[in-house]
C-alpha positions in Angstrom: -9.7 17.8 -5.7 -8.0 15.8 -2.9 -5.1 13.5 -3.4 -4.0 10.9 -0.8 -1.2 8.5 -0.7 0.3 6.0 1.7 3.4 3.9 1.8 3.0 0.5 3.5 6.3 -0.8 4.7 6.3 -4.6 5.1 8.6 -7.3 6.6 8.0 -10.5 4.7 8.3 -13.9 6.4 10.6 -16.7 5.4 11.3 -15.6 1.9 14.6 -16.6 0.2 14.0 -15.5 -3.4 12.6 -12.7 -5.4 10.2 -15.1 -7.1 8.8 -16.1 -3.8 8.6 -12.5 -2.7 6.6 -11.7 -5.9 4.2 -14.5 -5.1 3.4 -12.8 -1.8 3.4 -9.2 -2.9 1.4 -9.4 -6.1 -1.8 -10.8 -4.5 -1.6 -8.0 -1.9 -1.4 -5.3 -4.5 -4.1 -6.9 -6.6 -6.5 -7.1 -3.6 -5.9 -3.5 -2.7 -6.5 -2.4 -6.3 -9.6 -4.5 -6.7 -11.3 -3.8 -3.4 -10.7 -0.1 -3.2 -10.2 1.1 -6.8 -6.9 2.8 -6.1 -3.5 2.8 -7.7 -1.0 0.5 -6.0 2.5 -0.7 -6.8 5.6 -2.0 -5.1 7.8 1.1 -4.8 10.8 0.3 -2.7 13.1 -2.6 -1.6 12.6 -4.1 -5.0 15.8 -6.3 -4.8 15.5 -7.2 -1.1 13.9 -10.6 -0.3 12.3 -9.9 3.0 11.2 -6.2 2.7 8.8 -4.3 0.5 7.0 -1.0 0.4 3.7 -0.8 -1.4 2.5 2.7 -2.5 -1.2 3.4 -2.7 -2.8 6.6 -4.1 -6.4 7.8 -4.3 -8.0 10.9 -5.8 -11.5 12.1 -4.8 -13.6 15.2 -4.6 -13.6 15.4 -0.8 -11.1 14.8 1.9 -13.4 12.5 3.9 -13.5 10.0 1.1 -9.8 10.0 0.7 -9.3 9.5 4.5 -11.8 6.7 4.6 -10.2 4.8 1.7 -6.7 5.1 3.1 -8.0 4.0 6.5 -9.6 0.9 4.9 -6.4 0.1 2.9 -4.4 0.4 6.1 -6.7 -2.0 8.0 -6.4 -4.5 5.1 -2.6 -4.1 5.0 -2.4 -4.8 8.8 -4.6 -7.8 8.6 -2.5 -9.9 6.3 -1.1 -12.9 8.3 1.7 -13.8 6.0 3.4 -10.4 6.3 4.2 -7.9 9.1 3.2 -4.3 8.6 6.1 -2.2 10.0 4.8 1.3 9.3 2.5 3.4 7.3 3.3 6.8 6.0 0.5 8.8 4.5 -0.2 12.3 3.2 -3.3 14.1 2.0 -3.1 17.1 -0.3 -5.4 19.3 -2.3 -4.7 20.1 -5.9 -3.7 23.6 -4.8 -0.8 22.1 -2.7 0.9 20.6 -5.8 
């Protein structure tokens, strides 16, 4: 079993409230979940208006599939015009590594 996860660090545009931030972040998370059948959630900068980190995880039988899914998620994350992707941190492990 292979486990992959990524942290997508975003800078949001002209956001002045947490409500406005949620209106931007929730659709991104929903699209990632729906399109790639992965787990995704906001995992950092929860109280900051202009920053967020979205965590994504995937489990599969082979490493290639995990890598392909995380690559696709990263492309989607970078292609959102309303936010700026600052960095992506990712890791891929086997069940024996845990």
